[in-house]
C-alpha positions in Angstrom: 89.5 102.5 101.6 87.7 105.7 100.5 89.9 108.5 99.5 88.2 112.0 99.5 85.0 110.3 100.7 84.1 109.4 96.8 84.5 106.3 94.8 86.8 107.6 92.1 88.8 110.7 93.5 90.6 113.2 91.4 93.2 115.0 93.3 94.2 118.5 91.7 97.9 119.7 91.9 98.9 123.2 93.6 102.5 123.1 92.0 104.3 125.7 94.4 106.6 128.0 92.6 110.1 128.3 94.3 110.1 129.3 98.0 112.1 131.3 99.9 115.7 129.8 100.0 115.5 127.9 96.3 117.0 128.6 93.5 114.4 131.0 91.4 112.4 132.6 94.5 111.6 135.8 93.6 111.6 137.4 96.9 107.5 138.1 97.3 105.8 135.3 99.9 102.6 137.4 99.5 102.8 136.3 95.8 103.1 132.5 97.2 100.1 132.9 99.0 98.2 134.7 96.6 99.0 132.0 93.9 97.8 129.1 96.7 94.5 131.1 97.2 94.0 131.2 93.1 94.8 127.6 92.3 93.3 126.3 95.2 89.9 127.8 94.5 90.0 127.0 90.9 90.4 123.8 91.7 87.8 123.4 94.0 85.3 125.4 91.8 86.3 123.1 88.9 85.1 119.9 90.9 88.0 118.0 92.0 87.7 116.1 95.2 91.0 116.9 96.8 94.0 119.1 96.3 97.5 118.2 96.8 100.1 120.7 97.8 103.7 120.2 96.3 106.9 122.4 96.6 107.6 121.4 92.8 109.2 124.5 92.0 112.3 123.9 94.6 114.6 121.9 92.4 116.9 120.7 92.9 115.3 119.0 95.1 117.0 117.8 98.7 117.0 113.8 98.5 115.3 113.4 101.8 114.7 116.1 104.9 114.0 119.6 103.5 115.4 122.3 105.9 113.4 123.6 108.5 112.5 127.0 106.7 111.1 125.0 104.1 108.9 123.1 106.3 107.7 126.4 108.0 106.7 127.9 104.3 104.9 125.2 103.5 102.8 124.7 106.4 101.9 128.5 106.3 100.8 127.8 102.5 98.9 124.6 103.4 97.1 126.9 106.4 96.6 129.4 103.7 94.7 126.4 101.4 92.7 125.4 104.3 91.1 128.7 104.6 90.2 128.8 100.7 88.7 125.3 100.3 86.7 122.5 102.0 87.7 119.9 99.6 90.0 117.6 101.9 93.9 118.3 101.0 97.0 116.4 101.3 100.9 117.4 101.3 103.8 115.9 99.3 107.3 117.6 100.1 109.9 116.8 97.2 111.7 114.8 97.0 110.9 112.2 99.9 110.5 113.9 103.2 107.2 112.5 104.0 108.0 112.8 107.4 107.9 116.8 107.4 104.8 116.3 104.9 103.1 114.1 107.7 104.0 117.2 110.2 102.3 119.9 107.9 99.2 117.5 107.2 98.8 117.2 111.3 99.2 120.4 111.9 96.8 122.1 109.3 94.3 119.6 108.9 95.6 117.6 105.8 94.1 114.3 105.0 96.8 112.8 103.2 100.2 112.5 102.0 102.2 111.2 99.0 105.7 109.3 99.5 107.7 108.8 96.4 110.0 106.2 97.8 108.0 104.4 100.7 109.8 101.0 101.0 112.6 99.6 99.0 115.1 102.3 96.8 115.4 104.0 93.6 117.9 105.8 91.6 117.1 109.3 91.0 118.8 112.6 89.9 119.2 113.3 93.7 121.1 110.1 94.0 120.0 106.7 95.6 116.9 107.4 97.9 116.0 104.7 100.3 112.5 104.1 101.5 111.5 104.9 105.2 108.5 103.0 106.3 109.5 102.1 109.6 110.2 105.7 110.3 106.8 107.1 108.5 104.3 104.7 110.3 106.0 105.5 113.7 105.9 108.9 113.3 101.9 109.2 112.3 101.1 106.9 115.4 103.5 109.3 117.6 101.6 112.6 116.1 98.3 110.6 116.6 97.4 111.7 113.1 94.7 110.3 110.9 96.5 110.8 107.5 96.3 108.7 104.5 99.7 107.4 102.7 99.9 107.6 99.0 102.8 105.4 98.2 104.6 105.6 94.7 105.3 102.2 92.7 108.2 103.1 90.5 108.0 106.6 90.8 108.4 109.0 88.2 112.1 110.5 87.5 113.9 107.4 88.7 114.8 103.8 88.0 115.1 100.6 90.0 117.9 99.1 91.4 116.6 95.8 89.9 113.3 94.6 88.0 111.1 93.3 90.2 107.7 91.9 89.7 104.8 94.5 90.2 103.1 91.9 92.5 106.1 91.6 94.9 106.2 95.5 95.0 102.5 96.0 95.7 102.9 93.7 98.1 105.5 95.1 100.2 103.8 98.6 99.8 100.8 98.0 101.1 101.1 94.5 103.7 104.9 95.3 104.7 105.2 99.0 104.3 101.6 99.5 105.3 100.7 102.0 102.8 97.2 103.2 102.1 97.1 103.2 98.4 99.4 103.0 95.5 100.1 105.4 93.1 101.3 104.4 89.3 103.1 107.2 87.3 104.6 107.7 83.8 108.2 108.4 83.3 108.2 111.8 84.1 105.6 115.0 85.0 102.7 114.8 83.0 103.8 111.6 81.3 101.0 108.8 80.4 101.1 106.0 82.6 101.8 102.5 80.6 98.4 100.8 80.4 100.0 97.6 80.7 101.5 98.5 83.8 98.7 99.7 85.5 96.9 96.7 84.5 99.6 94.5 85.9 99.5 96.5 89.4 95.5 96.5 89.6 95.5 92.5 88.8 98.6 91.9 91.4 96.4 93.9 94.0 93.2 91.8 93.3 95.0 88.4 93.1 96.7 89.2 96.4 93.4 90.3 98.0 94.8 93.8 99.0 92.6 96.5 100.3 94.1 99.2 98.9 93.1 101.7 96.2 95.5 102.1 92.8 95.9 106.0 91.8 97.1 107.3 88.7 100.0 109.8 89.3 100.4 111.3 85.9 99.5 111.9 82.1 95.7 111.7 83.0 93.8 114.2 80.4 90.3 114.5 79.5 91.1 112.1 76.4 92.9 109.4 78.6 90.8 109.7 81.6 87.8 107.6 80.6 89.7 104.5 79.7 92.3 104.8 82.9 89.9 105.3 85.3 88.1 102.6 84.1 91.0 100.4 85.7 92.6 102.8 88.4 90.4 103.6 91.4 91.5 107.6 91.2 94.0 110.0 89.9 96.3 112.8 90.9 96.3 115.1 88.3 98.5 118.5 87.6 99.8 119.4 84.0 96.3 118.9 82.4 94.9 121.2 84.6 97.2 124.2 83.8 97.0 127.0 81.4 98.3 125.8 78.3 98.9 122.4 80.0 102.2 123.9 81.4 103.1 122.6 84.6 104.5 125.5 86.4 101.4 127.8 84.7 98.4 128.6 87.3 95.2 126.7 87.3 92.8 126.7 84.5 89.2 126.3 86.1 88.0 125.5 82.7 90.5 122.8 82.0 89.4 121.3 85.3 86.0 121.2 84.7 86.7 119.5 81.2 88.6 116.7 83.1 86.2 116.0 85.9 83.5 115.9 83.2 85.8 113.1 81.6 85.9 111.0 84.4 83.3 107.9 84.2 80.6 107.7 86.8 
């Protein structure tokens, strides 16, 4: 499966500041829209293949379904993003509201969603989060939405209830959970992926003949991209594309270009 219609996709992050109702919201919806416009334009001009919109600033996060006002604001901002760029985009609603993300993507022309816990369960700072693949796949059918599901394995900022072989987890995500792609991340936002774990996930995928790309979900920089993207099929990149490599800062177009230039061809 091709994501963003390219062989080695790089998906750049638009990390939203706190939205209305979240601690830290500054009361200015116009500023939110302008931030989305600037970041999305810088990402596209810098050469990314796709963009992921995420309510990163809404911490502390709801563990599952977010309130309706959050869905409304994310939808409005996704529509703003769509007006500004022509590259494919997707939605991630933290901590694990893939149902709302699917709805936003379907309504605004988004092509993919990311889900932190698709199958199984993880211990997080929001407590125990359980996957809802059975609901997600049925909702996608009900919405008749051509939206790709990018599902994390060992998602960052979490711990497993028990250790399991990567091959078993990959198989469950794709064959039983019907995810379209697998995301491998480091332990936290911006943290490097363990290369050994990445290799094990790719090997397990290949040995089982599973047709699903393996994407990097954190820690990709111009220095690490050549090695990591010789193993993985693509990457979701946020922190390395920001001013001063600070996750909450605006996107730095020059940093985007440096990262894209480092991607193996």
